[in-house]
Backbone as JSON, one array per atom type, in Angstrom:
{
  "sequence": "XXXXXXXXXXXXXXXXXXXXXXXXXXXXXXXXXXXXXXXXXXXXXXXXXXXXXXXXXXXXXXXXXXXXXXXXXX",
  "N": [[249.77, 99.54, -16.74], [251.58, 101.05, -19.56], [254.8, 101.26, -20.03], [257.21, 103.89, -21.37], [259.41, 102.6, -22.12], [258.88, 100.29, -23.31], [257.65, 100.97, -25.62], [258.09, 101.92, -29.14], [259.23, 104.57, -30.78], [258.01, 106.21, -33.59], [259.29, 108.2, -36.29], [258.48, 110.1, -38.51], [258.39, 112.73, -39.3], [260.17, 113.96, -37.67], [259.23, 114.18, -35.01], [258.87, 112.53, -32.22], [256.67, 109.68, -32.16], [254.89, 107.54, -30.35], [254.01, 104.06, -30.6], [252.17, 101.61, -29.46], [252.99, 98.65, -29.63], [252.79, 96.16, -28.47], [250.14, 96.02, -27.91], [248.84, 95.81, -30.13], [247.24, 93.74, -31.6], [246.09, 91.22, -34.0], [243.9, 92.33, -36.36], [243.62, 94.78, -35.21], [243.93, 98.4, -35.46], [245.94, 101.29, -36.08], [246.1, 104.72, -36.13], [248.38, 106.98, -37.46], [249.6, 110.07, -37.43], [251.0, 112.1, -39.93], [253.26, 114.09, -41.95], [255.19, 113.37, -44.03], [254.51, 110.55, -45.69], [255.67, 108.52, -47.24], [257.89, 108.27, -45.73], [256.91, 107.51, -43.17], [255.51, 104.98, -44.05], [257.68, 103.39, -44.44], [259.07, 103.28, -42.12], [257.31, 102.22, -40.16], [256.5, 99.72, -41.27], [259.19, 98.64, -41.46], [259.3, 98.42, -38.47], [257.49, 96.82, -37.8], [257.75, 94.36, -39.21], [260.19, 93.91, -37.72], [259.21, 92.97, -35.36], [257.82, 90.68, -36.12], [255.42, 91.15, -37.11], [252.73, 91.61, -39.81], [251.79, 94.23, -41.42], [249.14, 96.48, -42.95], [248.5, 99.41, -44.68], [246.81, 102.49, -45.09], [246.57, 105.78, -46.74], [245.18, 108.63, -45.24], [242.96, 111.02, -44.07], [242.14, 111.92, -41.02], [240.21, 113.36, -38.47], [240.73, 115.95, -39.46], [243.46, 115.46, -39.77], [246.45, 114.61, -41.56], [247.69, 111.36, -42.45], [248.44, 108.01, -41.66], [246.56, 105.16, -41.76], [247.28, 102.08, -39.95], [246.75, 98.54, -40.29], [246.94, 95.37, -38.44], [247.85, 92.39, -39.85], [248.83, 90.24, -39.68]],
  "CA": [[250.16, 100.79, -17.53], [252.67, 100.65, -20.34], [255.98, 102.2, -20.17], [257.67, 104.12, -22.64], [260.57, 101.72, -22.73], [258.41, 99.13, -24.17], [257.25, 101.44, -27.04], [259.14, 102.2, -29.84], [258.98, 105.77, -31.35], [258.02, 106.37, -35.19], [259.8, 109.76, -36.33], [258.7, 110.53, -40.11], [258.68, 114.31, -39.42], [261.12, 114.36, -36.55], [258.72, 114.29, -33.87], [258.5, 111.05, -31.92], [255.07, 108.94, -32.14], [255.18, 106.1, -29.82], [253.15, 103.14, -30.96], [252.07, 100.54, -28.3], [253.21, 97.56, -30.26], [252.3, 95.0, -27.7], [248.66, 96.16, -27.87], [248.25, 95.78, -31.6], [246.76, 92.39, -32.0], [245.72, 90.8, -35.3], [242.92, 92.86, -36.83], [243.71, 95.99, -34.55], [244.69, 99.39, -36.17], [246.35, 102.61, -35.36], [246.43, 105.76, -37.03], [249.76, 107.91, -37.05], [249.58, 111.43, -38.26], [252.29, 112.58, -40.43], [253.12, 114.66, -43.4], [255.93, 112.59, -44.85], [254.01, 109.43, -45.68], [256.64, 107.69, -47.57], [258.97, 107.61, -44.54], [256.21, 106.93, -42.19], [255.29, 103.72, -44.51], [258.81, 102.55, -44.37], [259.35, 103.08, -40.64], [256.3, 101.3, -39.62], [256.85, 98.42, -41.99], [260.52, 98.09, -40.91], [259.6, 98.02, -36.98], [256.42, 95.79, -37.72], [258.85, 93.23, -39.46], [261.27, 93.33, -36.6], [258.63, 92.31, -34.43], [257.27, 89.48, -36.83], [253.98, 91.46, -37.66], [252.71, 92.1, -41.17], [250.8, 95.42, -41.31], [248.94, 97.04, -44.31], [248.16, 100.79, -44.36], [246.14, 103.43, -46.26], [246.69, 107.11, -46.48], [244.0, 109.06, -44.57], [242.6, 112.23, -43.28], [241.19, 111.59, -39.72], [240.06, 114.48, -37.58], [241.41, 116.91, -40.04], [245.03, 115.38, -39.73], [246.84, 113.78, -42.8], [248.62, 110.46, -41.75], [248.13, 106.68, -42.39], [246.01, 103.98, -40.36], [247.93, 100.83, -40.46], [246.04, 97.45, -39.54], [247.92, 94.36, -38.21], [247.01, 91.44, -40.35], [249.45, 88.76, -39.0]],
  "C": [[251.53, 100.36, -18.39], [253.61, 101.81, -19.92], [256.59, 102.67, -21.36], [258.97, 103.52, -23.03], [260.11, 100.56, -23.54], [257.76, 99.56, -25.33], [258.26, 101.83, -27.99], [258.53, 103.45, -30.74], [259.22, 105.74, -33.1], [258.27, 108.03, -35.31], [259.57, 110.21, -37.74], [258.61, 111.99, -40.19], [259.45, 114.87, -38.4], [260.73, 114.56, -35.23], [258.39, 112.83, -33.4], [257.08, 110.64, -31.65], [255.39, 107.55, -31.59], [253.76, 105.43, -29.98], [253.34, 101.99, -29.79], [251.97, 99.26, -28.97], [252.47, 96.24, -29.68], [250.87, 94.75, -27.61], [247.93, 96.04, -29.17], [248.15, 94.38, -31.98], [246.22, 92.24, -33.28], [244.29, 91.48, -35.38], [242.69, 94.37, -35.93], [244.25, 96.98, -35.53], [245.05, 100.75, -35.4], [246.61, 103.66, -36.34], [247.62, 106.59, -36.65], [249.54, 109.08, -38.1], [250.89, 111.89, -38.79], [252.21, 113.35, -41.74], [254.18, 113.8, -44.49], [255.31, 111.06, -45.02], [254.75, 108.44, -46.0], [257.34, 107.05, -46.76], [257.91, 107.07, -43.54], [255.94, 105.39, -42.51], [256.45, 102.88, -44.11], [259.05, 102.3, -42.91], [258.42, 102.08, -40.05], [256.39, 100.02, -39.88], [257.95, 97.87, -41.47], [260.09, 97.48, -39.29], [258.18, 96.83, -37.01], [257.18, 94.42, -38.14], [259.75, 92.84, -38.45], [260.64, 92.59, -35.61], [257.69, 90.92, -34.91], [255.8, 89.83, -37.27], [253.96, 91.71, -39.16], [251.5, 93.13, -41.07], [250.34, 95.87, -42.97], [248.27, 98.42, -43.88], [247.68, 101.59, -45.33], [246.35, 104.96, -45.72], [245.34, 107.71, -46.05], [244.11, 110.21, -44.12], [241.69, 111.9, -42.28], [241.04, 112.82, -38.97], [240.78, 115.67, -38.08], [242.99, 116.82, -40.05], [245.29, 114.35, -40.92], [247.61, 112.61, -42.15], [248.04, 109.15, -42.6], [247.65, 105.75, -41.2], [246.72, 102.67, -41.1], [247.05, 99.68, -39.32], [246.95, 96.29, -39.44], [247.05, 93.34, -38.72], [247.55, 90.06, -40.06], [250.58, 89.17, -37.94]]
}
C-alpha cells in the first residue's frame, strides 16, 4: 500500500490530486482531470523532471471530464 507521503500532489485548479509517481513505469500513463490545462502541463512536467522522467501529454476528455493524459516515455 502506498502512503500519501510518497505521493506528490498536482494542484492545477487548487484541489490536490495525488500521482503515484513510483508506479509510473516507462510506457505507463495517468489521466489527470483539470480545467487549467496550461498549469497542469507545467506542474506535471516540473515534477516529472525532478524525478528524472520524461513525459508527454495530450488534452483529452475521458468519462466526461476534461484533463490531460500523460505517458512516461523515459
